[in-house]
PyMOL commands that place a pseudoatom at each C-alpha (Angstrom):
pseudoatom trace, name=CA, resn=MET, resi=1, chain=A, elem=C, hetatm=0, pos=[7.139, 22.618, -1.093]
pseudoatom trace, name=CA, resn=LYS, resi=2, chain=A, elem=C, hetatm=0, pos=[3.629, 21.887, 0.466]
pseudoatom trace, name=CA, resn=TYR, resi=3, chain=A, elem=C, hetatm=0, pos=[3.537, 21.176, 4.170]
pseudoatom trace, name=CA, resn=VAL, resi=4, chain=A, elem=C, hetatm=0, pos=[2.758, 17.492, 3.960]
pseudoatom trace, name=CA, resn=GLU, resi=5, chain=A, elem=C, hetatm=0, pos=[5.443, 16.913, 1.426]
pseudoatom trace, name=CA, resn=LYS, resi=6, chain=A, elem=C, hetatm=0, pos=[8.071, 18.591, 3.855]
pseudoatom trace, name=CA, resn=TRP, resi=7, chain=A, elem=C, hetatm=0, pos=[6.630, 16.685, 6.706]
pseudoatom trace, name=CA, resn=VAL, resi=8, chain=A, elem=C, hetatm=0, pos=[6.997, 13.454, 4.716]
pseudoatom trace, name=CA, resn=GLU, resi=9, chain=A, elem=C, hetatm=0, pos=[10.732, 14.338, 3.625]
pseudoatom trace, name=CA, resn=GLU, resi=10, chain=A, elem=C, hetatm=0, pos=[11.625, 14.977, 7.489]
pseudoatom trace, name=CA, resn=VAL, resi=11, chain=A, elem=C, hetatm=0, pos=[10.054, 11.472, 8.637]
pseudoatom trace, name=CA, resn=ALA, resi=12, chain=A, elem=C, hetatm=0, pos=[11.716, 9.931, 5.666]
pseudoatom trace, name=CA, resn=LYS, resi=13, chain=A, elem=C, hetatm=0, pos=[14.971, 10.990, 6.820]
pseudoatom trace, name=CA, resn=LEU, resi=14, chain=A, elem=C, hetatm=0, pos=[14.422, 9.221, 10.269]
pseudoatom trace, name=CA, resn=ALA, resi=15, chain=A, elem=C, hetatm=0, pos=[12.654, 6.211, 8.864]
pseudoatom trace, name=CA, resn=GLU, resi=16, chain=A, elem=C, hetatm=0, pos=[14.779, 5.549, 5.705]
pseudoatom trace, name=CA, resn=PRO, resi=17, chain=A, elem=C, hetatm=0, pos=[11.912, 3.860, 3.802]
pseudoatom trace, name=CA, resn=LYS, resi=18, chain=A, elem=C, hetatm=0, pos=[12.742, 1.963, 0.743]
pseudoatom trace, name=CA, resn=GLU, resi=19, chain=A, elem=C, hetatm=0, pos=[10.118, 4.137, -1.127]
pseudoatom trace, name=CA, resn=ILE, resi=20, chain=A, elem=C, hetatm=0, pos=[7.561, 6.864, -0.771]
pseudoatom trace, name=CA, resn=TYR, resi=21, chain=A, elem=C, hetatm=0, pos=[4.092, 6.816, -2.517]
pseudoatom trace, name=CA, resn=PHE, resi=22, chain=A, elem=C, hetatm=0, pos=[1.665, 9.577, -2.424]
pseudoatom trace, name=CA, resn=CYS, resi=23, chain=A, elem=C, hetatm=0, pos=[-1.870, 7.888, -3.072]
pseudoatom trace, name=CA, resn=ASP, resi=24, chain=A, elem=C, hetatm=0, pos=[-4.375, 9.663, -5.578]
pseudoatom trace, name=CA, resn=GLY, resi=25, chain=A, elem=C, hetatm=0, pos=[-7.437, 7.800, -4.281]
pseudoatom trace, name=CA, resn=SER, resi=26, chain=A, elem=C, hetatm=0, pos=[-8.387, 6.402, -7.518]
pseudoatom trace, name=CA, resn=ASP, resi=27, chain=A, elem=C, hetatm=0, pos=[-10.153, 2.940, -8.101]
pseudoatom trace, name=CA, resn=GLU, resi=28, chain=A, elem=C, hetatm=0, pos=[-7.227, 2.136, -10.207]
pseudoatom trace, name=CA, resn=GLU, resi=29, chain=A, elem=C, hetatm=0, pos=[-4.805, 2.983, -7.540]
pseudoatom trace, name=CA, resn=ALA, resi=30, chain=A, elem=C, hetatm=0, pos=[-7.017, 0.727, -5.170]
pseudoatom trace, name=CA, resn=HIS, resi=31, chain=A, elem=C, hetatm=0, pos=[-6.539, -2.341, -7.530]
pseudoatom trace, name=CA, resn=TRP, resi=32, chain=A, elem=C, hetatm=0, pos=[-2.978, -1.644, -8.007]
pseudoatom trace, name=CA, resn=ILE, resi=33, chain=A, elem=C, hetatm=0, pos=[-2.185, -1.396, -4.206]
pseudoatom trace, name=CA, resn=MET, resi=34, chain=A, elem=C, hetatm=0, pos=[-4.138, -4.771, -3.492]
pseudoatom trace, name=CA, resn=GLU, resi=35, chain=A, elem=C, hetatm=0, pos=[-2.330, -6.428, -6.431]
pseudoatom trace, name=CA, resn=LYS, resi=36, chain=A, elem=C, hetatm=0, pos=[0.957, -5.327, -5.067]
pseudoatom trace, name=CA, resn=GLY, resi=37, chain=A, elem=C, hetatm=0, pos=[-0.147, -6.564, -1.694]
pseudoatom trace, name=CA, resn=LEU, resi=38, chain=A, elem=C, hetatm=0, pos=[-1.203, -9.866, -2.571]
pseudoatom trace, name=CA, resn=LYS, resi=39, chain=A, elem=C, hetatm=0, pos=[1.788, -10.607, -4.984]
pseudoatom trace, name=CA, resn=GLU, resi=40, chain=A, elem=C, hetatm=0, pos=[4.835, -8.615, -4.492]
pseudoatom trace, name=CA, resn=GLU, resi=41, chain=A, elem=C, hetatm=0, pos=[5.023, -6.835, -0.890]
pseudoatom trace, name=CA, resn=LYS, resi=42, chain=A, elem=C, hetatm=0, pos=[5.734, -9.122, 2.206]
pseudoatom trace, name=CA, resn=ILE, resi=43, chain=A, elem=C, hetatm=0, pos=[6.053, -8.982, 5.940]
pseudoatom trace, name=CA, resn=ASN, resi=44, chain=A, elem=C, hetatm=0, pos=[8.123, -11.767, 7.429]
pseudoatom trace, name=CA, resn=GLY, resi=45, chain=A, elem=C, hetatm=0, pos=[7.941, -13.383, 4.195]
pseudoatom trace, name=CA, resn=LYS, resi=46, chain=A, elem=C, hetatm=0, pos=[4.098, -13.416, 3.818]
pseudoatom trace, name=CA, resn=PRO, resi=47, chain=A, elem=C, hetatm=0, pos=[1.637, -11.433, 1.844]
pseudoatom trace, name=CA, resn=VAL, resi=48, chain=A, elem=C, hetatm=0, pos=[0.460, -7.980, 3.049]
pseudoatom trace, name=CA, resn=PHE, resi=49, chain=A, elem=C, hetatm=0, pos=[-3.120, -9.028, 2.051]
pseudoatom trace, name=CA, resn=TYR, resi=50, chain=A, elem=C, hetatm=0, pos=[-4.998, -12.152, 1.890]
pseudoatom trace, name=CA, resn=GLU, resi=51, chain=A, elem=C, hetatm=0, pos=[-7.777, -12.679, -0.658]
pseudoatom trace, name=CA, resn=LEU, resi=52, chain=A, elem=C, hetatm=0, pos=[-11.141, -13.927, 0.782]
pseudoatom trace, name=CA, resn=ASN, resi=53, chain=A, elem=C, hetatm=0, pos=[-13.716, -16.169, -0.880]
pseudoatom trace, name=CA, resn=GLN, resi=54, chain=A, elem=C, hetatm=0, pos=[-14.581, -13.917, -3.861]
pseudoatom trace, name=CA, resn=GLU, resi=55, chain=A, elem=C, hetatm=0, pos=[-17.743, -15.745, -4.423]
pseudoatom trace, name=CA, resn=LYS, resi=56, chain=A, elem=C, hetatm=0, pos=[-19.117, -15.070, -0.971]
pseudoatom trace, name=CA, resn=TRP, resi=57, chain=A, elem=C, hetatm=0, pos=[-17.377, -11.836, -0.494]
pseudoatom trace, name=CA, resn=PRO, resi=58, chain=A, elem=C, hetatm=0, pos=[-16.384, -10.194, -3.700]
pseudoatom trace, name=CA, resn=PHE, resi=59, chain=A, elem=C, hetatm=0, pos=[-13.398, -7.460, -3.279]
pseudoatom trace, name=CA, resn=ALA, resi=60, chain=A, elem=C, hetatm=0, pos=[-12.786, -8.545, 0.199]
pseudoatom trace, name=CA, resn=TYR, resi=61, chain=A, elem=C, hetatm=0, pos=[-9.334, -8.912, 1.649]
pseudoatom trace, name=CA, resn=LEU, resi=62, chain=A, elem=C, hetatm=0, pos=[-7.634, -9.153, 5.060]
for i in range(1, 62): cmd.bond("trace and resi %d" % i, "trace and resi %d" % (i + 1))
show_as sticks, trace
zoom trace
């Protein structure tokens, strides 16, 4: 097992996350994460990301 994977496993035992995801850094992954943050994932019932005016600022999110 790689050092990072071992560390994540140890921290996960303490934090008890719902899921763990290792990023690959691809453009497809970035789009998937943004969509998930806009539509699925919530913090206090509100989306993780907010889409800004795409005409003025394409691909810009808060």
